[in-house]
N, C-alpha and C positions, 0 to 999 in steps of 0.2 A: 331655300336654295334659289340662286339667281343664275340664269343662263345668259351669257353675254356673247354677242357677235362683235368681233373686232375687225375693223377695216381701215385702210389708209390709202392715200395717193390715188384717188379716183380720177383726178385731173379732168373733171367735167363729164366723165362717163360712168354710168351706173348700170351694170349688167343686171337684167331682170332676174337672173338666177340667184342674186344676192338675197332677194326676198324669200325665195324657196329655202335656201340654206339657213337663213336667219329666222324662219317661221317659229321654231321652238324657243327663240330668245326672248327674254324679258326686257333687255336693253341692247342698244347698239352703241359702240364706242368707235368714233372716227378719229384717227391720229393725225389729221391734217392733210392739206392739199386737196380740198374738195374740188377746186377748180371752177366751181360755179355755185351760186346760191341754190339753184334747182336741185342739186344733189343733196344738199343739206335739208331742203324742204321735203324731198321724197322720203328721206330716212326719218325725219321728224314725224311725218304723217304715218309711218309704219310702226315704229316703236319709240319709246323714250330714248332720246339721243344725248350722249355726253360726247363732247368734241373739243378739239383744240384747232386753232388755225395753223396753216402751213405757210411756207415762204412764197408760194404762188397765189395765195388767197388775197384778193383785192379788198378795196374799201367796203364792198357790199357784203363782206363776211367779217368785218372788223369787230362786230359784236361778239364773235366767238373768241374766247380767251386764248392766249398763247400757251398757257399751261394750266393744268388742273391738279389739285390734290383733293382727294375725296375718299370716303369710306364706302366700300361695297360689302355689305354684311359686316364682318369683323376684319376685313382686309384693307389696310391703307394702300391706296392706289395713287400713283403719280403718272400723269400723261402729258407729253410734250411732243411736238413734231420732230424737231432736231435734237436727239438725245444721245446718239451713239449707242454703245452696248458694253457689257462687262469687258474690262481691259482697255476700252477705247471710248470712254464716255466723253461727250462734249463738255466744254468748260462749265463748271458749276453744277453739273448734274449729280455727280456722286455726293456732293455736299447736300443737295436738296433731298436725295434719297435718305441720307443719314438723318438730316434734320427732322424730316416728317415720318421717319421710321417706316418708309414705304416697303411693302412686301411684294408689290407687283408694279413693275415699271413698263409702261407702254410708250413706244415711239414709232415714228414712220420715217419718211424722207429718203432713206437709202434705196428703197424698192427691193431690199433683200430680206426675205423671210428669215427671221431668227427667233429661236426660243432657247434661252440660255439662263441658267441659274448662276447668280453671283454669290458664291460661297461666302466671300468676305463681308458682304452686306446682308446676306440671308434674304435676297430679293430675286424674284423671277422676272426676267426681261423678256418682253414679247414685241417683236416688230412683225406685223402681219404681212409684210411684203406690199406689193402694189396691186390694187384691184382695177386700175384704169388701163388705158391702152397706150399712154405716152410714157416713154422711158426706155431703158435698155433691158428691163427684165423680160424673160421669155414666157413665163407662166404667170397668170394673174391669180393671186391667192388671198384667202381670208383665214381667220382663226375663230374658233368657237370654243368656249370653255364654261365651266360652272364654278361658282363660288358658293360653298356651303359653310356658313359660319366663318371659321378661319382657314378652311381648306380650299385650295385652288385645285380643281380636279377635272378629269374627263376632257382634257384639251384635244382639239382636233384641228388639223390643217386641212383646208378645203381648197382644191384647185378649181378655178373657173375656166381654165383653158388657155390657149395661146393668146398672147398679146395681140 
């Protein structure tokens, strides 16, 4: 079983409580818009980090890929910063989910927390919302879940407080 902490849109700010909430996690996944290399370095020093770059990430974070397709246990995962959501995917995203047979799709960018199952693709979409202080969101959020073989389970939304 792998416990994962999912975060996005930190925009250069990393709340200390992230480490407390992600303490039980085996990995941290950041869905883009780090805002500074310092945020990435702090997360990398805490737990193994899988990440994608976002539209505000500059040349100092260009080593971070724009998208990732990977396997977590037996679950094919697709992560990209700007991806949309079921019914309103960004161009090319639905095709990528189909091509790679993704069962879990992670994106950020909107600052809107969403957990939605796409019945037509048999794929769970998660946008963890925004953990940073910039943007129009009112509450900073994270997501924590477990993957056990091919099962995605025990998902939790964590509120960090007001922006």
